[in-house]
C-alpha positions in Angstrom: 105.0 142.0 79.6 102.5 140.6 76.7 100.9 144.4 75.7 101.4 146.6 78.8 99.1 145.4 80.4 99.6 142.5 83.6 95.8 140.6 82.7 96.9 140.1 79.7 96.1 136.3 78.8 99.7 135.3 78.1 101.5 137.0 80.5 98.8 135.5 83.3 99.2 131.5 82.4 102.7 132.9 82.2 103.2 134.4 85.4 100.9 131.9 87.1 102.9 128.7 85.6 106.6 130.4 87.0 104.9 130.1 90.7 104.6 128.2 93.3 101.5 128.1 95.9 102.0 126.9 98.9 99.5 124.8 100.7 98.4 124.7 104.1 96.6 121.2 106.5 93.0 122.2 107.3 94.5 120.4 110.7 90.9 121.3 111.9 90.1 124.3 109.6 87.2 124.4 107.4 87.9 124.7 103.7 87.0 127.0 101.4 88.0 128.9 97.3 87.9 131.7 96.0 88.0 133.6 92.5 89.4 136.0 90.7 88.3 135.7 87.5 89.6 137.3 84.5 87.0 139.4 82.2 86.2 141.7 79.9 84.7 145.5 79.9 83.6 146.3 76.5 86.3 147.5 74.9 87.7 144.2 75.7 89.6 145.9 78.4 91.0 142.8 81.2 88.9 143.3 84.2 88.5 140.8 87.0 86.0 141.5 89.5 85.9 141.8 93.2 82.4 142.6 95.1 80.8 143.8 98.1 78.3 142.0 100.4 75.5 142.6 101.5 75.2 144.9 104.6 71.9 142.5 106.0 74.3 138.8 105.5 75.0 137.6 108.5 78.7 136.9 107.8 81.1 139.6 107.3 78.4 142.2 106.1 79.2 145.2 103.9 83.1 144.2 103.4 84.3 143.7 100.1 85.4 139.9 98.6 86.0 138.0 96.3 83.5 135.2 94.8 83.9 132.3 96.8 83.0 130.5 99.5 82.9 127.2 101.7 83.5 124.0 99.8 81.0 121.2 100.2 81.3 117.9 101.4 82.5 115.4 98.3 83.6 118.6 96.7 86.9 119.4 95.6 88.2 123.6 96.0 88.5 123.6 92.1 84.9 122.7 92.0 83.5 125.0 94.9 85.8 127.8 93.1 83.6 127.6 89.6 80.5 126.5 91.1 80.7 129.7 93.7 81.3 132.3 90.5 77.9 130.2 89.2 76.2 131.0 92.3 77.8 134.2 92.9 78.3 136.0 89.7 76.4 134.1 86.8 79.9 133.2 85.2 79.7 129.4 83.8 82.8 127.9 83.4 84.2 124.5 82.8 87.5 123.7 85.7 89.7 123.9 82.4 89.4 127.6 82.5 91.1 127.4 85.9 95.0 128.6 84.7 96.1 128.5 88.0 95.7 129.3 91.9 98.0 131.4 94.8 98.5 130.9 98.0 96.9 129.3 100.9 95.6 131.3 103.4 94.0 130.8 106.7 91.7 133.5 108.3 91.2 134.1 111.9 87.0 132.3 111.2 89.2 129.2 111.5 88.9 128.5 107.3 91.6 127.4 104.9 91.1 130.0 101.7 92.8 128.8 98.3 92.4 131.4 95.7 92.5 130.1 92.3 92.8 131.9 89.1 90.0 131.5 86.7 90.1 132.5 82.8 86.6 134.1 81.6 87.5 136.3 78.8 83.4 137.0 79.0 81.5 141.2 79.2 81.9 141.6 82.8 78.7 144.0 81.6 77.3 140.7 81.0 77.4 139.2 85.1 73.4 138.8 86.9 74.9 139.0 90.1 73.3 137.1 93.1 71.4 140.3 95.3 71.5 137.6 98.1 75.7 137.6 98.4 76.3 140.6 96.0 75.4 144.2 96.4 77.5 145.3 94.3 80.7 144.3 91.6 83.5 146.2 90.7 85.8 146.1 87.7 88.9 145.7 88.3 91.9 146.9 85.8 95.5 146.4 85.4 96.4 150.1 86.6 94.2 149.7 89.5 95.8 146.5 90.4 99.2 147.7 90.0 99.5 149.7 93.2 101.7 149.4 96.0 100.0 147.7 99.7 100.4 149.4 103.0 101.3 147.6 106.2 99.8 149.1 109.4 100.9 147.5 113.2 99.1 146.6 115.6 99.1 145.7 119.3 97.3 142.6 119.3 99.4 141.1 116.8 102.9 141.2 115.7 101.9 140.9 112.2 101.6 143.4 110.0 97.9 144.3 109.1 97.7 144.3 104.9 95.6 147.6 103.4 94.8 147.5 100.2 94.0 150.7 98.2 90.8 150.5 96.2 89.3 153.3 94.7 89.1 155.2 98.5 88.5 152.5 100.2 91.1 150.1 102.2 90.4 146.6 100.9 92.0 144.3 104.5 93.0 140.5 104.2 91.9 138.2 103.5 90.5 139.7 99.6 93.0 142.9 100.5 96.2 139.9 100.5 95.4 137.3 97.8 94.7 140.2 95.3 98.3 142.0 96.7 100.1 138.3 95.6 98.2 138.1 93.1 99.9 141.3 91.7 103.6 140.5 92.7 103.2 136.8 90.8 102.4 139.4 87.9 105.1 141.5 88.1 107.6 138.4 88.8 108.2 138.3 92.5 107.0 135.3 94.5 105.7 137.1 97.9 104.4 135.3 100.3 101.0 136.6 102.5 100.7 133.7 105.4 102.6 136.5 107.9 99.7 139.4 107.0 97.5 139.6 109.2 93.8 140.4 109.2 92.2 143.9 111.5 90.8 142.9 115.0 87.4 142.9 113.5 87.5 140.5 111.4 88.3 138.0 114.7 85.6 138.5 115.5 
């Protein structure tokens, strides 16, 4: 691993280049994009933002999320990714800053989410979050990323529910699943996430 940091640019680029992401047909579902955008702190430490949604939002209030949203008509998944990044966090990057992607994830709410990894390198302290969509921004370090996820069983599904431990919280799928796979890929492991379940509260 370059310089011992999972989020080192060369390491991220090489890891994603060696990974073959899986695509899922829409089959009547809606398309969405989310973004892991690697930035830096004031001292140059690479980090990526995870947000918490406002409690007043109609969809998924108060939940942790990656920047992202629905793909608009006539828009590509890549275009949606950079647009949502700009709209939610004020990060403006061209599509050429997309350095890879992860597996599509099918949600219980009828979306196929396509996760992209974007390199920014900008100072995360300069973010301008949209208060309508972002209540709080957390800067995730390599050390916080590189932790083991938890997998719990539920009566409602044969598949395990993933819980990614982050500070004092547990983050579920889809966000937790995407971040879990990102960590696995950066550690050189081809680990799929299509069998990872969302918690029952997300089914409604």
